[in-house]
C-alpha positions in Angstrom: 6.7 -3.5 -3.0 9.7 -2.3 -5.0 7.7 -3.1 -8.2 4.9 -0.8 -7.0 7.5 1.9 -6.4 8.9 1.6 -9.9 5.4 1.8 -11.3 4.8 4.9 -9.3 8.0 6.4 -10.7 6.9 5.7 -14.2 3.6 7.4 -13.4 5.4 10.4 -12.1 7.5 10.6 -15.3 4.3 10.6 -17.4 2.8 13.3 -15.2 5.9 15.4 -15.6 5.5 15.1 -19.4 2.0 16.4 -19.1 3.2 19.2 -16.9 5.9 20.2 -19.3 3.4 20.2 -22.2 1.5 22.9 -20.3 4.5 24.6 -18.7 3.4 28.1 -19.8 0.1 27.7 -18.0 1.7 26.4 -14.8 4.5 28.9 -14.7 2.0 31.7 -14.9 1.5 31.4 -11.2 4.1 31.0 -8.4 2.4 27.8 -7.0 2.2 26.2 -10.4 5.9 27.0 -11.2 7.0 25.8 -7.8 5.2 22.4 -7.9 6.1 21.7 -11.5 9.8 22.2 -10.5 9.2 20.1 -7.4 7.8 17.3 -9.5 10.8 17.4 -11.9 13.2 17.2 -8.9 11.3 14.3 -7.4 11.4 12.4 -10.7 15.2 12.9 -11.0 15.8 11.9 -7.4 13.6 8.8 -7.9 15.6 7.7 -10.9 18.9 8.1 -9.1 17.7 6.2 -6.0 16.4 3.4 -8.1 19.8 3.1 -9.7 21.4 3.1 -6.3 19.1 0.2 -5.2 20.0 -1.9 -8.3 23.7 -1.1 -7.8 23.5 -2.1 -4.1 21.6 -5.3 -4.9 24.2 -6.2 -7.6 27.2 -5.5 -5.3 25.6 -7.5 -2.5 25.0 -10.4 -4.7 28.6 -10.4 -6.0 29.9 -10.1 -2.5 27.7 -13.0 -1.3 29.0 -15.2 -4.1 32.6 -14.4 -3.3 31.9 -15.1 0.3 30.4 -18.5 -0.6 33.5 -19.3 -2.7 35.9 -18.3 0.0 34.0 -20.3 2.7 34.2 -23.5 0.6 37.9 -23.1 0.1 38.5 -22.3 3.8 36.5 -25.3 4.9 38.4 -27.7 2.5 41.7 -26.3 3.8 40.6 -26.6 7.4 39.5 -30.2 7.0 42.9 -31.2 5.4 45.0 -29.4 8.0 42.9 -30.9 10.8 43.4 -34.4 9.3 47.2 -33.9 9.1 47.3 -32.5 12.7 45.8 -35.6 14.1 48.6 -37.7 12.5 51.4 -35.7 14.0 53.4 -37.0 17.0 52.4 -35.6 20.4 55.4 -33.3 20.7 53.7 -30.0 21.2 52.3 -29.5 17.7 48.7 -28.3 17.7 45.7 -30.3 16.8 42.8 -28.6 15.0 39.1 -29.6 14.9 37.9 -30.2 11.3 34.2 -29.9 12.0 32.2 -27.1 10.4 32.0 -24.0 12.7 28.4 -23.0 13.4 28.9 -19.4 12.0 31.2 -17.3 9.9 32.7 -15.5 12.9 33.9 -18.8 14.4 35.2 -19.9 11.0 37.3 -16.8 10.8 38.6 -17.5 14.4 39.3 -21.2 13.5 41.3 -20.2 10.4 43.2 -17.6 12.3 44.1 -20.3 14.8 45.2 -22.7 12.1 47.4 -20.1 10.4 49.0 -19.1 13.7 49.6 -22.8 14.7 50.9 -24.0 11.4 53.3 -21.1 11.1 55.1 -22.1 14.3 55.5 -25.7 13.0 55.5 -25.1 9.3 58.1 -27.7 8.4 56.3 -30.4 10.5 53.0 -29.8 8.7 54.6 -29.5 5.3 56.5 -32.8 5.8 53.2 -34.6 6.7 51.3 -33.4 3.6 50.2 -29.8 4.0 51.4 -28.0 0.9 53.0 -24.6 1.4 50.6 -23.2 -1.2 47.6 -24.3 0.9 48.7 -22.1 3.8 49.2 -19.2 1.4 45.7 -19.8 -0.1 44.2 -19.9 3.4 45.7 -16.6 4.2 44.5 -14.9 1.0 41.1 -16.5 1.1 40.6 -15.5 4.7 41.3 -11.9 3.7 38.9 -12.1 0.8 36.3 -13.6 3.0 36.5 -10.8 5.5 36.4 -8.2 2.7 33.3 -9.8 1.1 31.4 -9.9 4.4 32.2 -6.2 4.9 30.9 -5.5 1.4 27.7 -7.4 2.1 27.1 -5.2 5.3 27.9 -2.0 3.4 25.7 -2.8 0.5 22.8 -3.6 2.8 23.3 -0.2 4.5 23.4 1.6 1.2 20.3 -0.3 0.0 18.3 0.7 3.1 19.3 4.4 2.8 18.5 4.4 -1.0 15.1 2.8 -0.3 14.2 5.5 2.4 15.3 8.3 0.0 13.2 6.8 -2.8 10.2 6.8 -0.5 10.7 10.4 0.3 11.1 11.4 -3.3 7.9 9.5 -4.3 6.0 11.3 -1.5 7.3 14.6 -2.8 6.2 13.7 -6.3 2.7 12.7 -5.1 2.3 16.0 -3.3 3.4 18.0 -6.3 1.0 16.2 -8.6 -1.9 16.7 -6.2 -1.3 20.5 -6.3 -0.9 20.6 -10.1 -4.1 18.6 -10.4 -5.9 21.0 -8.0 -4.7 24.0 -10.0 -6.1 22.5 -13.2 -9.4 21.6 -11.6 -10.0 25.0 -10.1 -8.8 27.2 -13.0 -11.5 28.2 -15.5 -8.7 29.0 -18.0 -7.0 25.6 -17.7 -5.9 24.1 -21.0 -8.5 21.9 -22.5 -7.8 18.2 -21.8 -4.9 18.9 -19.4 -6.8 17.8 -16.3 -7.9 14.5 -18.0 -4.3 13.9 -19.3 -2.8 14.4 -15.9 -5.3 12.2 -14.2 -4.6 9.4 -16.7 -0.8 9.9 -16.5 -0.7 9.6 -12.7 -2.5 6.2 -12.7 -0.1 3.5 -11.4 -2.0 0.5 -12.7 -2.5 -3.0 -11.2 -1.0 -3.3 -7.8 0.8 -6.2 -6.2 -1.9 -8.5 -4.8 0.7 -10.1 -2.5 0.9 -6.8 -0.7 -2.9 -6.8 0.0 -3.5 -3.9 -2.5 -6.5 -4.2 -4.8 -5.9 -4.1 -8.5 -6.9 -0.8 -10.1 -9.8 -0.9 -12.6 -8.5 -0.3 -16.2 -11.9 0.4 -17.8 -15.5 -0.7 -18.0 -16.4 -4.4 -18.0 -16.2 -6.0 -21.4 -19.5 -6.4 -23.3 -21.0 -9.8 -23.6 -23.8 -12.0 -22.6 -25.0 -11.9 -19.0 -23.7 -14.9 -17.2 -26.2 -17.4 -15.9 -26.9 -17.2 -12.1 -25.0 -19.6 -10.0 -28.0 -20.5 -7.8 -30.8 -22.7 -9.0 -34.0 -21.0 -10.1 -36.9 -21.2 -7.6 -39.8 -23.5 -8.6 -43.0 -21.7 -9.7 -45.6 -21.3 -7.0 -48.6 -23.6 -7.8 -52.0 -21.7 -8.4 -54.9 -23.4 -6.7 -57.8 -24.5 -9.1 -60.7 -22.5 -7.6 -64.1 -23.3 -9.3 -66.0 -20.4 -10.8 -69.2 -19.4 -8.9 -72.5 -20.6 -10.3 -74.7 -17.7 -11.6 
């Protein structure tokens, strides 16, 4: 669907070029001037929102990759701290589960619990094999994990807003082109060839079959021999041999 929207934006840009070529004619009337300006505004807005969509997609991808990286580091640290915790004497030191939490929210909660528990018994855990640098890493990666998840949510929100704004701008452009086309079609003094040029410019081209939209025809069928029928020819009807009458 986004591909179809980009194609429509390109068609609107072509239509604006045609409109600008005949600007004196359109600006001779209030309606023509208004809709040519409306088309120009729509094209600018479409371009800006398409840029927003790509920026949001890029930021979301980067945040998702950072989230994956932090998740891997956190899980490795969690498993190691869990292993060490099971080897400590039963003197009040906490024991942590090393299994993978079913979701990110529970992973955040588990790491928070690990950091709180190990900070109260830092020497004990360090003496048994938990490096001090690991606890510092868990703290920094947990913060990065939370930040990346927030970035994913924000990017998704911005993407949705940009997509809705793009739809509105495309609709505005369609409306403006329809009025400009009508002006050319109903004006006896319209510039020669302007109507045909606008109609060709606004064509979007083949549509995405996956969306259930038929492909637009790009011209007459190519010349060539007529294909043979796919069904077998019917056998000839036999003609009875009737004797001629005797004179």
